[in-house]
C-alpha positions, 0 to 999 in steps of 0.5 A: 500500500502506498504511503499517502502524502503526509505533508497535507495534514497533521496535528491534532485538529482544533478539538481541544483537550478532549481530542488530545491524542496519546503518543505511540511509542510502545506497545502500551502506547499503541493500545492506548491510542487504539482505545483513544481512537475508538472513544473519539469515534464513538463519542456522544454527539459525534457524527461518526457512522463508520469505523474502519480498522486495518491490520495484517492480522489484528493480533496486537489490538486490544479487542477483548475488554468487556468495557470495550464491547459494551461501549461498542455495542451501545454505539452500534445500536445507534443505527446505520453504524458500521465497524469494518475490519480489513486484514490479510487474514483473521487466523489470530483473532479467535486465538487472541480475542475469544471474547471479541469473537463471541461478542461479534456474533451478536452484531453480524449486521454491523460488523463487516470483516474483509480479507484484503486482495492478495496483491495488497495483503503483504503491505497492509498498514495498521490503521484505525480511521473514521469518517470524522477525522480520527486516525491512529496509525502504527508506522513502525510495528517493530518498535511500536512507533506511530501517530494518532490525530484528529485531523480530517486532512491527515485521514483523507488520503488513508480513507481513499486508499482503504476504500479502494482496497475494500472495493476489491476485498472479499468478505471473510471471517464468518461469525458462525462456523459451519459444521456437522 
């Protein structure tokens, strides 16, 4: 996936202290930034209708907390809201996020997992973005370095690239396994 031009945006917007994004300089910082991104996207009175999460496998995402599921459930019940997941594969999700997998069965109408096209799977970034300017991006997954912002200009090029990938992606990770 090509790197969008980062000279077009940046900063933390003009939302004040409530929009202050945490630094991503460790694994814990990444988890805090993902939580911040979800909280910002799901904030009361916000206009977010879609949260998109991109990662090669979601193994390192903080998806298993009961409080997170409760907050996400409340937000998704707000109507016409979606959580979209794009991954190279979802093999690690059932092993590392069993509670998330169980919770997702209740929200198959609003949680949409997709497998990235083969030609893009190896270069998927790690991102959380919404339709209201929230962006969390892990730039260096080895050293856990990244950036979080609340700036529409920074998120726009990523949104365009992810939307192009989603047009070619296939539905994946069924909520129910078929079996005998």
